[in-house]
N, C-alpha and C positions, 0 to 999 in steps of 0.2 A: 454371476449372470442372472438376470431376471428370466421369468418364464417366457417361452416363445423365442428364445435366442436374442432378446433385446438386452442391451447392456444396462446395468444398474445406473441410475442417475448419479452424476458426480455429486460430491458433498456440497452443501450450501455454505458459502463464505459468511463469516459473522462480522468482520470488521475491515477497516481500510486496507491494512497490509496483512490480511489473513494469508498464510502460505498456500491455501487452497487456490487463491487467485494468481499466485506467482511461481508455483512449482509444478512442473510436469513430472510425475513419479517415474522411476525406472526400476531396474532390478535392485534387490536388496544387496547392500555391500556389507563390509565388516562392521562390527559393533563400534559405536562412536562414544567417546567420553565428552559429553556436552558441558560438564561442570568445570573443565580446565580451560584456561586461556588458549585460544587458537593462535596460530602463527601465520604471518603473511607468507604464502607459498606461491604467489603470483601477483605481478604488478604490471599494469599497462597504462602508459600515458596516451590518452585519446587526443589525437592531433588532426588538424585539417591543413592540407597542403594548398596554400594560397598562391596560385600562379601569378596573379597580378602583383602581389608584393614580393614574390620570390622567396617566401619563407614558410615554415611550418608553425602553426598557431595551436596552442593548447585549447581544447574545447571542453567546457563544463559538462558534467554528467549530473542531471537534475532528477532523472527518473530511476526508480528502483528497477533493476533488471528482472528478467524472468529466467528461471533455472530449469534446464532439462537434465534431470538427474542422470548421471552416468555419461552424458554427452557433452554438456557445456553450459554456456550462459548466453542469453540473448540480451544485448545491451544497446541502449539508444543514447545518443549524445545530442547536445544543443545545436549541432549543425545539421540535424535531421537524419543522420546516418543510423541505421539499425544493423547490427552485426551479430552473427553467431560465432562465438569464440569457443575454443576447447577449454576444458576446466582449468588449465594452467594459464590461460589468457595469451599464450604465445602464438597459437595458430588461429587464423581467421578462415572460417569455412565459406562464408558469403557475406555480402553487404547489399543493402538496398537503401535508397534515400527518399525520405518524405519531403514535402515542400515547405516545411517549417520546423522549428525546434520542437523537442519533446520534453515535457515537464511531468505529465501524468505517468505514474508507474505502469509498466507493461502488465497485461492481463493474459492468462492462458485460457484456452478452450480445451479443457481436459478430454471432452468427448472425442474431438477430432485431432487432438495434439497439434493445435495451431496456437499462434501468438497474435494478440491484437495490440496495436499501437495507436494512441491518440495524440495528435500533434496540437500545438498551441494555436494553429489557425483553424482548428475544427476538423481537420482531415482524420479519418479513421481508416486504418489499413490492417487487414488480416493476412498473415503470411504463414506458410507451412514451414516445416523444419528443413526444407531444401532452399528456402529463401524465395519461393515463388509467391507472387501476390494471388491470394484466393479471392478477395473482394475488397472494395473500397467504398466509403460513404463519407458524408460530411455532417457534422453537427450543426453547421450554420453559425457557429460562434466559437471563440477560443475555449479550449479545454485544458484545465489544470488539475481538476479533480480526477482521481483514479476511478475508472468505471467499475461496475460490479456485474456479476453474473447471476441471473435467475435460472438455475439449472432445469427446473421442471418445465419452464416455458421456453428454454433454450434462447434466452435473450441476453443482450448486453445493454445495461442501463447506464446512460451517460448524462452527467450534470455539466452544464456549460455556462460560461459567463453570459451576462445579459439575461439572467433568470430563466434559462432554458433547460429542459430535460427531455430526453428522447430515449427510445429503445430500438435496437436493431436486432434482426434475426442473426444469431451467431453463425449459422451455416451459410447465409447468402449476403448479409449486409443490408438487406431490405429494411427500411425504416418502418417499424410496426406502429409506433405512436410518438407524438410530440405533446408536451404539456408545458404550459406557461407556469412559472413559479412566482411566488410573491417577491416584490422588489424591496430592497432595504428602505427604512424610513427616510433616510437622507437623500434618496433619489429625487424626492419632490423638492429638495433644496439645492439641487445641482451638486450633490456629493461627488467629488472628483473620482472616488474609487467605487461608486455605487454599482458600476457595471461588473465588478469583480465577484459577483455571486452568481451561481453557487460555487463556493470554494470547497466545501466539505464533500467528501465522496459518498455516494449512496450506499446503503446496506441492504442485504437481502434477508428476508425473514424465512423461517421454515414453512410458512404458509404460502410462499411464492409471491409475496408482495415486495415492493421496494420502498425503503424509508429514505426520504430525501430531505436534507436540511438546507434552507436558504433564507438569508436575512435573519429575521427573528422567529422563524416558523419551522415546524416539522410537518411533513406531509407523508401520507401513505398512498402509494399508487399501485393499482392492480396491474396484472400483466397485459391488460388491454389499454392501459393509460387512464383508467377511471380513478378519480380521486376518492379514496375511501374515507379519509379524514384529514383534518388540518388543525394543528394546535399551535397557538401563539405563546411564546415563552417570555416575551418582553425584552430580551437581550439577544444580540447576534450569536450565531453558532458558526464557528470556524473549524472546530474539531469534528471529525466524521463520527456518525452514530455507530453503535454496536448493537447487533441483533442478538438477543439472548434466547437461543432456540429452545432451551430446556424450560424456561419460565414463560415464554410467550410475551416477553416484554422487550422494550428498546431502551438502551442507555444513551442519553444525550447530555453533552456538557456544553455550557454556555460560557461566554467570555467573562462573565461576572463571577466565575468560580463555582457555579452550581452544577451538580450532577443530578439528573432526573431520570426516574424510571417511568416509562409510559407503557400502557397497555397496547400491544401491537395490533390488536383488533379494533380498538376504539379511539386511541390517542389520549385516553384519560391519564392524567398525571397521578400516579399511585404513591410515589415517595420521592423525596429529594434530600440532598445533603449539600452543605456549603463547605468547600475545601479551602477557602481563604486566599485564593490566588487566581490570576487569569489563566484560562485554559485555551490554548490554540492547537496543541498537539493532539493527535487522535489516539484514543485508548485501544486496548486489546483485552481479550478475555481468555482465561485458561483455568480449568479446574474449579469453576465457581467463583473465581476472583477476577475483577476487572482492574487493570493497571492504568492509572490516570496520571499523566505528566503535568506538573504545574510549572508556571512561568519562572518561578524562583528556584529552579533546579532541584525539585523534589518530586518523587514519584510516590503515589499513594495506592495501596491495594484496598479495594472495596468488595465486600461480600455482595454478590449480584442479586441476592434475594432481599436483603435488608438495607443495603447501602451503608452498612456499618463498616467503619474503617478497621481493617484487620492488620494492616501494617503501613508504615511510612518510612521511606528511605531517603536520607539526605545525601546519598552517593551521587545523585544527579538525576535530571529529568531529560526527556527527549528535546532536541532542538525545536524551536518554534516551527509549527506547521509541518513537522515530520510526524512519525507515528511510533508507538510501541508495537512490536510484533512478537511472535512466539517461536521458540526453537522446537525442533522435533521432540525434545525432552519435556516440553510443556512450560519451561521457564521463560521469563520475559527478557527481551533484548531491545535496545534502542540506541541510537546515536545521540550522545549527550552534547551539551553546549561546549564541552572540551574537545569535541570532534572525534571521540573514541566510542566504540561499541561498549555498552555496559550491560551485563547480565545480572538479573535479580531473580531469586527463587520465587516461584509463584505462590507458595503457601505462606512464606514468612517474610518475603522481601529481602532475604539475606543476600549479601554480596557474593557473587560467584566468581566473576572475573571482569577485567576491563582490558580492551585491546590496546596494542601499540603498533603504530605504523612508522616508527622511526627507522628508516632504511639506510641512512648515510648517503643519500643521493644528492647531487648538487641541485640547487634551486627547487627543493622538494618541501612542500608544506604538508605535514602529515595529517592535519585535521580533515575529517570527513564531514559531509553535509546531508546525506540522504539516509532514508530508512534502509537498514540491511535486509537481506533475504538469505535464509539458510535452507539447505536441502538435506534429506535423510542420508545422502551419500557422504556426509561429513564436510562438505564445502559450504562456505558462506561468502557473499559478495556485498561490497559496499563501495561508495565512490564519493568524489568531491567535486565542488564547483571549479576547482583548479584543474580538473580533467584527469585525475588519478582514479583508476579502477583497480580494486584490490580483490584478490582471492585469499580468503582465510581458510586454513585447513585445521580441523579439529583432530586431536589425537585419537588413535584407535584405543579401544579398551585393552588391547594387547599392548602394553607399554613398550615392548621391544620394537615396534614398528615406527617408521619415520614418515614424513611427508612423501608421498609418491612423486 
């Protein structure tokens, strides 16, 4: 606790699927062995009962869930339903429904223990752990990019299609600022998909600013919406940026296969490296190494200070437009083009494990599509566009124990 009885500020997230954004911590459980392949210990087919057709329809899950350690998982599906499920996925505590589908990953408010959901029609909804609506707001445009949190300012920063960015107060949902972003070059030529920017998720810096990528540009916005700097990179950015808190820099990857380090205070490009393949998946950072997924199923580990390549793994790369994330152990994990979770060691990129979802069920396609999320309680969750939500359980360090 800070002086005066005020809680310490929550940690600042660094990348798109930083567990800080998607896990509400709970009581410490038994020690977990993160180096061994987890087992599927829970499975739920997300379905919608269509009364008009008189049948049940499988509903895709496009958004990475939010985990409440020791309680369960908050999952959103493409029919707009948001549910709190117990860790086994068998019990549903509550459900609410938004007015459109959910693609952006769910974000937690650690200070208040709330969950924020952004829908594809721009609806923003904050709910508590009893399923009660705390506040609602609108981004005014479709949202597919996962929002980020500026802890010191208590803001949620949202990047939306049609080159929009806004910030809302996490406690009330009040819109604090709106900022117009640069449009893609092809917008002037009636580019059919030019409205689908910003696609990359914002990143929060240790200084309390937001890094936003849109079209061929990187911008830094203050907590009041003031544009601190803008840097043009010459090529589009689809992967979300990474804020390197220790060095005061920002890592940005462009679709032409370059990784660039920019000064977080000025936007000056300090270093860059060419990785030789298109980059659309978002990187993650752990232990001074950034894991970058390439389009041809390769993951590269870069030293965050020098951009020197420290390892390269041909075991697989994250699916297009998903992300690398980090386990509580610090190792990297992503959902590959094969549809399985793949874990690589952060220091050397060594293969740790690859998941299997072959369950022997009828009409079951085991491939997953979204970025996984893991919590310190030994549970991880991932899902597919086919509507399958999985709970993976990691072994206890005590080898005699089984999945609870």
